[in-house]
N, CA, C and O atoms as a MOPAC input file, in Angstrom:
PM7 MOZYME 1SCF
protein

 N    -65.02500 1    46.33200 1   -49.23600 1
 C    -65.25300 1    45.14800 1   -50.03000 1
 C    -64.04600 1    44.21400 1   -49.92000 1
 O    -62.90700 1    44.63700 1   -50.11500 1
 N    -64.30000 1    42.96400 1   -49.61300 1
 C    -63.24300 1    41.97500 1   -49.44200 1
 C    -62.82500 1    41.42500 1   -50.80700 1
 O    -63.67600 1    41.04500 1   -51.61200 1
 N    -61.52700 1    41.38200 1   -51.06400 1
 C    -60.99900 1    40.87100 1   -52.31800 1
 C    -60.78600 1    39.36900 1   -52.20000 1
 O    -60.17400 1    38.89400 1   -51.24300 1
 N    -61.28700 1    38.63300 1   -53.16600 1
 C    -61.11900 1    37.17500 1   -53.19000 1
 C    -59.72100 1    36.83800 1   -53.68900 1
 O    -59.33700 1    37.25100 1   -54.78300 1
 N    -58.95000 1    36.08500 1   -52.88900 1
 C    -57.56800 1    35.76100 1   -53.25000 1
 C    -57.47300 1    34.54700 1   -54.15300 1
 O    -56.47600 1    34.38100 1   -54.85500 1
 N    -58.48700 1    33.69700 1   -54.15300 1
 C    -58.44400 1    32.48000 1   -54.96800 1
 C    -59.02800 1    32.75000 1   -56.35100 1
 O    -60.05500 1    33.41600 1   -56.48400 1
 N    -58.37000 1    32.23200 1   -57.36300 1
 C    -58.87000 1    32.38400 1   -58.72600 1
 C    -59.77700 1    31.23500 1   -59.10400 1
 O    -60.78100 1    31.42100 1   -59.79200 1
 N    -59.41700 1    30.03900 1   -58.64900 1
 C    -60.20300 1    28.84600 1   -58.96800 1
 C    -60.91400 1    28.38800 1   -57.71100 1
 O    -60.29000 1    28.22900 1   -56.66200 1
 N    -62.21000 1    28.17800 1   -57.81300 1
 C    -62.96900 1    27.71500 1   -56.66400 1
 C    -64.16600 1    26.92400 1   -57.14800 1
 O    -64.52900 1    26.97300 1   -58.32300 1
 N    -64.77500 1    26.19000 1   -56.22000 1
 C    -65.93300 1    25.37200 1   -56.57000 1
 C    -66.85900 1    25.29600 1   -55.36900 1
 O    -66.41000 1    25.29400 1   -54.22300 1
 N    -68.14800 1    25.23400 1   -55.64100 1
 C    -69.14200 1    25.05400 1   -54.58100 1
 C    -69.23900 1    23.58100 1   -54.17000 1
 O    -69.78800 1    23.26500 1   -53.11400 1
 N    -68.70900 1    22.68400 1   -55.00100 1
 C    -68.73500 1    21.25500 1   -54.69400 1
 C    -67.51100 1    20.91900 1   -53.83900 1
 O    -66.37800 1    21.21400 1   -54.22000 1
 N    -67.75000 1    20.29600 1   -52.67500 1
 C    -66.67300 1    20.04200 1   -51.71700 1
 C    -65.53700 1    19.21200 1   -52.30700 1
 O    -64.37200 1    19.54700 1   -52.09500 1
 N    -65.83800 1    18.14300 1   -53.04000 1
 C    -64.76100 1    17.29600 1   -53.56900 1
 C    -63.90900 1    18.04600 1   -54.60100 1
 O    -62.69700 1    17.84500 1   -54.66800 1
 N    -64.53800 1    18.90000 1   -55.39600 1
 C    -63.77100 1    19.69900 1   -56.36000 1
 C    -62.94400 1    20.76500 1   -55.63900 1
 O    -61.79400 1    21.01900 1   -55.99700 1
 N    -63.54300 1    21.38300 1   -54.62400 1
 C    -62.83700 1    22.41500 1   -53.86400 1
 C    -61.62200 1    21.83200 1   -53.14800 1
 O    -60.57100 1    22.47100 1   -53.09600 1
 N    -61.75300 1    20.62600 1   -52.59600 1
 C    -60.61900 1    19.97000 1   -51.94400 1
 C    -59.51000 1    19.71800 1   -52.96100 1
 O    -58.34100 1    19.97100 1   -52.67200 1
 N    -59.85700 1    19.23000 1   -54.13400 1
 C    -58.84300 1    18.95400 1   -55.15900 1
 C    -58.15900 1    20.23800 1   -55.62900 1
 O    -56.94900 1    20.23500 1   -55.86000 1
 N    -58.89800 1    21.32100 1   -55.77400 1
 C    -58.28600 1    22.60500 1   -56.14200 1
 C    -57.33600 1    23.08100 1   -55.04800 1
 O    -56.24700 1    23.57800 1   -55.33500 1
 N    -57.75100 1    22.92700 1   -53.80600 1
 C    -56.92100 1    23.30700 1   -52.66100 1
 C    -55.63600 1    22.46400 1   -52.63600 1
 O    -54.54300 1    22.98700 1   -52.41900 1
 N    -55.78700 1    21.16000 1   -52.86000 1
 C    -54.62700 1    20.27600 1   -52.86000 1
 C    -53.71200 1    20.54100 1   -54.05600 1
 O    -52.49800 1    20.37500 1   -53.94300 1
 N    -54.26500 1    20.94700 1   -55.18700 1
 C    -53.44100 1    21.30200 1   -56.34800 1
 C    -52.56700 1    22.51600 1   -56.02300 1
 O    -51.38500 1    22.54700 1   -56.36800 1
 N    -53.14300 1    23.49500 1   -55.37100 1
 C    -52.37600 1    24.67000 1   -54.96600 1
 C    -51.28100 1    24.27600 1   -53.97100 1
 O    -50.14200 1    24.73100 1   -54.07400 1
 N    -51.63800 1    23.43100 1   -53.01400 1
 C    -50.66900 1    22.93600 1   -52.03300 1
 C    -49.55900 1    22.15200 1   -52.72600 1
 O    -48.38200 1    22.33000 1   -52.41400 1
 N    -49.93400 1    21.28200 1   -53.66900 1
 C    -48.96300 1    20.46400 1   -54.40200 1
 C    -47.94800 1    21.34300 1   -55.12400 1
 O    -46.74500 1    21.08600 1   -55.06700 1
 N    -48.43100 1    22.37400 1   -55.79800 1
 C    -47.55200 1    23.27700 1   -56.53700 1
 C    -46.60600 1    24.02200 1   -55.59500 1
 O    -45.40700 1    24.11700 1   -55.86000 1
 N    -47.14800 1    24.54800 1   -54.49300 1
 C    -46.33000 1    25.30200 1   -53.53500 1
 C    -45.28700 1    24.42600 1   -52.86100 1
 O    -44.16300 1    24.86900 1   -52.62400 1
 N    -45.65200 1    23.18100 1   -52.54800 1
 C    -44.74500 1    22.27200 1   -51.84300 1
 C    -43.78100 1    21.55200 1   -52.78600 1
 O    -42.84200 1    20.90300 1   -52.32600 1
 N    -43.99800 1    21.65700 1   -54.08800 1
 C    -43.13000 1    20.98600 1   -55.05500 1
 C    -43.30500 1    19.47900 1   -55.06400 1
 O    -42.33200 1    18.73600 1   -55.18800 1
 N    -44.54200 1    19.02900 1   -54.93200 1
 C    -44.84700 1    17.59800 1   -54.90300 1
 C    -45.22900 1    17.08900 1   -56.28100 1
 O    -45.76600 1    17.83100 1   -57.10300 1
 N    -44.95000 1    15.83100 1   -56.52200 1
 C    -45.40500 1    15.19400 1   -57.75300 1
 C    -46.91500 1    14.96200 1   -57.68900 1
 O    -47.63100 1    15.19700 1   -58.66300 1
 N    -47.38600 1    14.50200 1   -56.53600 1
 C    -48.81400 1    14.23000 1   -56.35600 1
 C    -49.14500 1    14.24700 1   -54.87400 1
 O    -48.27500 1    14.07800 1   -54.02000 1
 N    -50.42400 1    14.45500 1   -54.58900 1
 C    -50.91200 1    14.43500 1   -53.21100 1
 C    -52.34800 1    13.91800 1   -53.22500 1
 O    -53.13400 1    14.25900 1   -54.10900 1
 N    -52.68000 1    13.08500 1   -52.22700 1
 C    -54.03300 1    12.53400 1   -52.11400 1
 C    -54.49200 1    12.63600 1   -50.67300 1
 O    -53.71000 1    12.42900 1   -49.74400 1
 N    -55.76300 1    12.95700 1   -50.49200 1
 C    -56.38900 1    12.99800 1   -49.17300 1
 C    -57.43700 1    11.90400 1   -49.13600 1
 O    -58.32600 1    11.85900 1   -49.98600 1
 N    -57.33600 1    11.01700 1   -48.14600 1
 C    -58.25900 1     9.88600 1   -48.04800 1
 C    -58.80600 1     9.74700 1   -46.64300 1
 O    -58.31000 1    10.35600 1   -45.69600 1
 N    -59.84400 1     8.92800 1   -46.53300 1
 C    -60.28600 1     8.47500 1   -45.21700 1
 C    -59.27100 1     7.43700 1   -44.75900 1
 O    -58.41300 1     7.02000 1   -45.53700 1
 N    -59.36200 1     7.02500 1   -43.51600 1
 C    -58.44600 1     5.99200 1   -43.02200 1
 C    -58.71700 1     4.64700 1   -43.68500 1
 O    -57.87300 1     3.75300 1   -43.62800 1
 N    -59.88300 1     4.48700 1   -44.31400 1
 C    -60.20700 1     3.27400 1   -45.06600 1
 C    -59.69500 1     3.32000 1   -46.50000 1
 O    -59.79500 1     2.32900 1   -47.22300 1
 N    -59.14800 1     4.45600 1   -46.91800 1
 C    -58.58600 1     4.57300 1   -48.25700 1
 C    -59.49800 1     5.19000 1   -49.29600 1
 O    -59.15000 1     5.21300 1   -50.47600 1
 N    -60.65800 1     5.69300 1   -48.89300 1
 C    -61.56600 1     6.34300 1   -49.83300 1
 C    -61.01900 1     7.73100 1   -50.17800 1
 O    -60.79400 1     8.55300 1   -49.29000 1
 N    -60.80900 1     7.98300 1   -51.46200 1
 C    -60.25200 1     9.25400 1   -51.91200 1
 C    -61.25400 1    10.39000 1   -51.72200 1
 O    -62.38800 1    10.31500 1   -52.19300 1
 N    -60.82500 1    11.43000 1   -51.03300 1
 C    -61.63700 1    12.63500 1   -50.85600 1
 C    -61.27100 1    13.65400 1   -51.91500 1
 O    -62.14100 1    14.33200 1   -52.46100 1
 N    -59.98500 1    13.76200 1   -52.20700 1
 C    -59.51100 1    14.68000 1   -53.23000 1
 C    -58.03300 1    14.46700 1   -53.45800 1
 O    -57.34600 1    13.85500 1   -52.64000 1
 N    -57.55200 1    14.97200 1   -54.56700 1
 C    -56.13400 1    14.80200 1   -54.85300 1
 C    -55.70900 1    15.64400 1   -56.02500 1
 O    -56.52900 1    16.24700 1   -56.71600 1
 N    -54.39700 1    15.67300 1   -56.23800 1
 C    -53.83300 1    16.45100 1   -57.33500 1
 C    -52.53500 1    15.81300 1   -57.78900 1
 O    -51.76900 1    15.28700 1   -56.98100 1
 N    -52.29900 1    15.86400 1   -59.08500 1
 C    -51.07200 1    15.32900 1   -59.65800 1
 C    -51.37300 1    14.64300 1   -60.97700 1
 O    -52.36400 1    13.92500 1   -61.10800 1
 N    -50.51400 1    14.87200 1   -61.94100 1
 C    -50.68700 1    14.27000 1   -63.26100 1
 C    -49.92500 1    12.95600 1   -63.33900 1
 O    -48.96300 1    12.74200 1   -62.60000 1
 N    -50.35200 1    12.09200 1   -64.22400 1
 C    -49.66500 1    10.82400 1   -64.48200 1
 C    -49.60600 1     9.91500 1   -63.25700 1
 O    -48.70800 1     9.08000 1   -63.15100 1
 N    -50.55000 1    10.06700 1   -62.33600 1
 C    -50.58300 1     9.25500 1   -61.11600 1
 C    -52.01600 1     8.79900 1   -60.88000 1
 O    -52.94700 1     9.59300 1   -61.01400 1
 N    -52.20000 1     7.54700 1   -60.53500 1
 C    -53.50700 1     7.03500 1   -60.15000 1
 C    -53.74000 1     7.43300 1   -58.69700 1
 O    -53.32600 1     6.72400 1   -57.78000 1
 N    -54.40200 1     8.56300 1   -58.49100 1
 C    -54.58400 1     9.11700 1   -57.15500 1
 C    -55.39700 1     8.19900 1   -56.24300 1
 O    -55.11900 1     8.10500 1   -55.04800 1
 N    -56.39800 1     7.52400 1   -56.80500 1
 C    -57.20400 1     6.61600 1   -55.98200 1
 C    -56.35100 1     5.47300 1   -55.44400 1
 O    -56.42900 1     5.14500 1   -54.26000 1
 N    -55.54900 1     4.87500 1   -56.29200 1
 C    -54.70400 1     3.75900 1   -55.86600 1
 C    -53.61700 1     4.23800 1   -54.91700 1
 O    -53.32200 1     3.57400 1   -53.92300 1
 N    -53.02000 1     5.38500 1   -55.21600 1
 C    -52.00300 1     5.96000 1   -54.35100 1
 C    -52.57400 1     6.21000 1   -52.95500 1
 O    -51.94300 1     5.88800 1   -51.94800 1
 N    -53.76600 1     6.78200 1   -52.90900 1
 C    -54.41000 1     7.05100 1   -51.62700 1
 C    -54.74800 1     5.79400 1   -50.86300 1
 O    -54.55800 1     5.73200 1   -49.64800 1
 N    -55.24900 1     4.78400 1   -51.56400 1
 C    -55.60600 1     3.52000 1   -50.91100 1
 C    -54.36700 1     2.83600 1   -50.33900 1
 O    -54.39800 1     2.32800 1   -49.21800 1
 N    -53.28200 1     2.82300 1   -51.10400 1
 C    -52.03600 1     2.22000 1   -50.62400 1
 C    -51.50700 1     2.94900 1   -49.39400 1
 O    -51.09500 1     2.32000 1   -48.41900 1
 N    -51.52000 1     4.26000 1   -49.44600 1
 C    -51.02100 1     5.04400 1   -48.31600 1
 C    -51.85200 1     4.85200 1   -47.06900 1
 O    -51.31000 1     4.69700 1   -45.97500 1
 N    -53.16800 1     4.86200 1   -47.22500 1
 C    -54.04800 1     4.69400 1   -46.06600 1
 C    -53.89900 1     3.31000 1   -45.44400 1
 O    -54.04500 1     3.16000 1   -44.23100 1
 N    -53.61100 1     2.30100 1   -46.25600 1
 C    -53.46300 1     0.93300 1   -45.75500 1
 C    -52.08000 1     0.67900 1   -45.15000 1
 O    -51.87700 1    -0.32600 1   -44.46800 1
 N    -51.14700 1     1.56900 1   -45.39100 1
 C    -49.77900 1     1.36300 1   -44.91500 1
 C    -49.69300 1     1.52700 1   -43.40100 1
 O    -50.34200 1     2.39400 1   -42.81500 1
 N    -48.89100 1     0.68900 1   -42.79300 1
 C    -48.63300 1     0.81000 1   -41.35200 1
 C    -47.34900 1     1.58100 1   -41.09700 1
 O    -46.95500 1     1.78300 1   -39.94800 1
 N    -46.69600 1     2.01300 1   -42.17200 1
 C    -45.43600 1     2.74000 1   -42.07200 1
 C    -45.61100 1     4.16600 1   -42.58900 1
 O    -46.52300 1     4.42800 1   -43.37300 1
 N    -44.76100 1     5.08000 1   -42.16600 1
 C    -44.86800 1     6.46800 1   -42.62500 1
 C    -44.42200 1     6.69100 1   -44.07000 1
 O    -44.66300 1     7.75700 1   -44.63600 1
 N    -43.77100 1     5.68600 1   -44.66900 1
 C    -43.41200 1     5.80000 1   -46.08400 1
 C    -43.36800 1     4.41200 1   -46.70700 1
 O    -43.14200 1     3.41100 1   -46.02600 1
 N    -43.59000 1     4.37700 1   -48.02400 1
 C    -43.57300 1     3.13100 1   -48.77000 1
 C    -43.17800 1     3.42300 1   -50.20600 1
 O    -43.25400 1     4.56500 1   -50.65900 1
 N    -42.75900 1     2.39200 1   -50.91600 1
 C    -42.37200 1     2.54600 1   -52.31400 1
 C    -43.47300 1     1.98200 1   -53.19200 1
 O    -43.99000 1     0.89200 1   -52.94700 1
 N    -43.82600 1     2.75300 1   -54.23200 1
 C    -44.85700 1     2.34800 1   -55.18600 1
 C    -44.46900 1     2.88400 1   -56.55600 1
 O    -44.28700 1     4.08900 1   -56.73200 1
 N    -44.34200 1     1.98600 1   -57.52200 1
 C    -43.99500 1     2.35700 1   -58.90200 1
 C    -42.81400 1     3.32400 1   -58.95800 1
 O    -42.89700 1     4.37100 1   -59.60000 1
 N    -41.75100 1     2.98700 1   -58.30800 1
 C    -40.51400 1     3.76700 1   -58.22800 1
 C    -40.69200 1     5.14200 1   -57.56700 1
 O    -39.82800 1     6.00900 1   -57.69600 1
 N    -41.78800 1     5.33600 1   -56.87400 1
 C    -42.02200 1     6.56900 1   -56.11900 1
 C    -41.97700 1     6.23900 1   -54.63100 1
 O    -42.33100 1     5.13400 1   -54.21900 1
 N    -41.54800 1     7.18800 1   -53.85000 1
 C    -41.67700 1     7.05000 1   -52.40700 1
 C    -42.90700 1     7.84400 1   -51.98100 1
 O    -43.00100 1     9.04800 1   -52.22200 1
 N    -43.83700 1     7.15700 1   -51.35100 1
 C    -45.04300 1     7.80200 1   -50.82900 1
 C    -44.84600 1     8.05300 1   -49.34400 1
 O    -44.30800 1     7.21100 1   -48.62500 1
 N    -45.28000 1     9.19900 1   -48.90100 1
 C    -45.19300 1     9.58000 1   -47.49200 1
 C    -46.61000 1     9.73900 1   -46.96100 1
 O    -47.45200 1    10.38800 1   -47.58100 1
 N    -46.85600 1     9.13700 1   -45.80700 1
 C    -48.18900 1     9.12100 1   -45.22100 1
 C    -48.17900 1     9.95300 1   -43.94800 1
 O    -47.33200 1     9.76500 1   -43.07400 1
 N    -49.12100 1    10.86500 1   -43.85800 1
 C    -49.26100 1    11.74100 1   -42.70100 1
 C    -50.71600 1    11.70700 1   -42.24600 1
 O    -51.62600 1    11.82100 1   -43.06700 1
 N    -50.93500 1    11.55300 1   -40.96400 1
 C    -52.29700 1    11.56200 1   -40.41700 1
 C    -52.69600 1    12.98900 1   -40.06600 1
 O    -51.85900 1    13.80000 1   -39.67100 1
 N    -53.98300 1    13.28500 1   -40.21300 1
 C    -54.50900 1    14.56400 1   -39.78300 1
 C    -55.96200 1    14.39400 1   -39.38900 1
 O    -56.60100 1    13.39800 1   -39.73200 1
 N    -56.46800 1    15.35800 1   -38.67900 1
 C    -57.84700 1    15.30800 1   -38.21600 1
 C    -58.56400 1    16.57200 1   -38.68300 1
 O    -58.09000 1    17.68700 1   -38.46600 1
 N    -59.71400 1    16.37700 1   -39.32800 1
 C    -60.53500 1    17.49100 1   -39.81000 1
 C    -61.92900 1    17.30400 1   -39.23400 1
 O    -62.58400 1    16.29500 1   -39.49400 1
 N    -62.38500 1    18.28200 1   -38.44800 1
 C    -63.68200 1    18.18400 1   -37.76400 1
 C    -63.77900 1    16.86900 1   -36.98400 1
 O    -64.82500 1    16.22000 1   -36.99300 1
 N    -62.71400 1    16.48300 1   -36.32300 1
 C    -62.62500 1    15.26800 1   -35.49400 1
 C    -62.67800 1    13.97600 1   -36.30000 1
 O    -62.84700 1    12.90500 1   -35.71700 1
 N    -62.54000 1    14.04400 1   -37.62300 1
 C    -62.46100 1    12.84300 1   -38.45700 1
 C    -60.99100 1    12.60800 1   -38.80400 1
 O    -60.29200 1    13.52000 1   -39.24500 1
 N    -60.53900 1    11.38100 1   -38.60100 1
 C    -59.16200 1    11.03200 1   -38.93600 1
 C    -59.04400 1    10.78800 1   -40.44000 1
 O    -59.82700 1    10.04000 1   -41.02600 1
 N    -58.05400 1    11.43400 1   -41.04900 1
 C    -57.81200 1    11.32900 1   -42.48200 1
 C    -56.34100 1    11.05100 1   -42.72000 1
 O    -55.52700 1    11.13900 1   -41.80100 1
 N    -56.00100 1    10.71300 1   -43.96200 1
 C    -54.61000 1    10.46800 1   -44.36100 1
 C    -54.25600 1    11.38700 1   -45.51800 1
 O    -55.03500 1    11.56000 1   -46.45500 1
 N    -53.07200 1    11.97100 1   -45.43800 1
 C    -52.52300 1    12.74500 1   -46.53700 1
 C    -51.34000 1    11.96100 1   -47.07200 1
 O    -50.38800 1    11.68300 1   -46.34300 1
 N    -51.40300 1    11.60900 1   -48.33500 1
 C    -50.34800 1    10.83000 1   -48.95900 1
 C    -49.67900 1    11.72300 1   -50.00300 1
 O    -50.34100 1    12.26500 1   -50.88800 1
 N    -48.35900 1    11.86800 1   -49.88800 1
 C    -47.63300 1    12.72400 1   -50.82200 1
 C    -46.56900 1    11.92400 1   -51.55800 1
 O    -45.94300 1    11.02600 1   -50.99600 1
 N    -46.38000 1    12.26400 1   -52.81700 1
 C    -45.32800 1    11.67100 1   -53.63600 1
 C    -44.37500 1    12.79700 1   -54.01400 1
 O    -44.79500 1    13.82900 1   -54.53800 1
 N    -43.12900 1    12.59700 1   -53.75100 1
 C    -42.13100 1    13.61600 1   -54.06600 1
 C    -41.30600 1    13.96600 1   -52.85600 1
 O    -40.07700 1    14.00900 1   -52.93100 1
 N    -41.96400 1    14.21800 1   -51.74000 1
 C    -41.26500 1    14.46500 1   -50.48400 1
 C    -42.27000 1    14.44800 1   -49.34700 1
 O    -43.48100 1    14.52400 1   -49.55900 1
 N    -41.74500 1    14.34700 1   -48.14600 1
 C    -42.57900 1    14.33800 1   -46.95500 1
 C    -43.03400 1    15.76500 1   -46.66700 1
 O    -42.25600 1    16.71100 1   -46.78600 1
 N    -44.29600 1    15.90800 1   -46.29000 1
 C    -44.84000 1    17.22000 1   -45.94200 1
 C    -45.56600 1    17.12800 1   -44.61000 1
 O    -45.92700 1    16.04200 1   -44.15800 1
 N    -45.77000 1    18.25600 1   -44.00100 1
 C    -46.53400 1    18.32200 1   -42.75600 1
 C    -47.98400 1    18.65300 1   -43.09700 1
 O    -48.27400 1    19.69600 1   -43.68300 1
 N    -48.87500 1    17.76700 1   -42.72800 1
 C    -50.29400 1    17.94500 1   -43.03300 1
 C    -50.95700 1    18.97700 1   -42.14100 1
 O    -52.02600 1    19.49000 1   -42.47300 1
 N    -50.33500 1    19.28700 1   -41.01400 1
 C    -50.95000 1    20.19100 1   -40.05300 1
 C    -51.35600 1    21.53400 1   -40.67300 1
 O    -52.40200 1    22.08300 1   -40.32700 1
 N    -50.55200 1    22.05200 1   -41.56600 1
 C    -50.85600 1    23.32700 1   -42.20000 1
 C    -52.08100 1    23.30000 1   -43.09900 1
 O    -52.62500 1    24.35400 1   -43.42900 1
 N    -52.52100 1    22.12200 1   -43.49800 1
 C    -53.68800 1    21.99300 1   -44.37700 1
 C    -55.01100 1    21.96200 1   -43.61100 1
 O    -56.06600 1    22.23000 1   -44.18600 1
 N    -54.96100 1    21.64500 1   -42.35000 1
 C    -56.18300 1    21.39700 1   -41.57400 1
 C    -57.14700 1    22.57300 1   -41.59900 1
 O    -58.34400 1    22.38200 1   -41.81500 1
 N    -56.65100 1    23.77600 1   -41.38300 1
 C    -57.52700 1    24.94800 1   -41.33400 1
 C    -58.28000 1    25.14400 1   -42.65600 1
 O    -59.48800 1    25.38000 1   -42.65700 1
 N    -57.57400 1    25.04600 1   -43.75900 1
 C    -58.22200 1    25.19100 1   -45.06400 1
 C    -59.22300 1    24.08800 1   -45.33600 1
 O    -60.30400 1    24.34500 1   -45.86500 1
 N    -58.87400 1    22.85800 1   -44.97800 1
 C    -59.80000 1    21.73600 1   -45.18700 1
 C    -61.04300 1    21.87100 1   -44.31600 1
 O    -62.13100 1    21.47300 1   -44.73300 1
 N    -60.90400 1    22.41900 1   -43.12500 1
 C    -62.07600 1    22.62200 1   -42.26500 1
 C    -63.02100 1    23.67100 1   -42.84800 1
 O    -64.23200 1    23.60400 1   -42.63300 1
 N    -62.47300 1    24.64200 1   -43.58700 1
 C    -63.33900 1    25.62900 1   -44.25800 1
 C    -64.07300 1    24.99800 1   -45.42600 1
 O    -65.22300 1    25.34300 1   -45.70100 1
 N    -63.41200 1    24.07200 1   -46.11700 1
 C    -63.98100 1    23.48400 1   -47.33100 1
 C    -64.96600 1    22.35700 1   -47.03400 1
 O    -66.06100 1    22.30600 1   -47.59600 1
 N    -64.55800 1    21.45500 1   -46.14200 1
 C    -65.38400 1    20.26600 1   -45.86200 1
 C    -66.47900 1    20.58900 1   -44.85200 1
 O    -66.22000 1    21.23700 1   -43.83800 1
 N    -67.67400 1    20.14900 1   -45.12000 1
 C    -68.78700 1    20.43800 1   -44.20600 1
 C    -68.66500 1    19.62300 1   -42.92300 1
 O    -68.03000 1    18.56900 1   -42.89200 1
 N    -69.28500 1    20.13200 1   -41.87400 1
 C    -69.37800 1    19.35800 1   -40.63500 1
 C    -70.34000 1    18.21800 1   -40.85700 1
 O    -71.31800 1    18.36400 1   -41.59100 1
 N    -70.08100 1    17.09700 1   -40.24200 1
 C    -70.95200 1    15.92200 1   -40.38900 1
 C    -72.22300 1    16.09100 1   -39.60200 1
 O    -73.07500 1    15.20200 1   -39.60800 1

């Protein structure tokens, strides 16, 4: 019998992505993290006291790898999930999105 390692999970993809990102945020020591399409549509995010939708939209629209917003430095990292280009925006420090791809591919359905 396989033991389930996750305590919190959801059958809904957007909730599952946010739970996954919350775990990532805690492990990485981030204030907030948002995953968006390249157009800025929020797929999921985690972090308190932060407007994740606006943070994600700003990061996705940025042409630079970092920007300042409300006294925070946002870091933008591109990643590809099932051949779809996405943006990972982090507040607190720069992170490598590559490590998230495998988990996101398990959570997000193929188009």
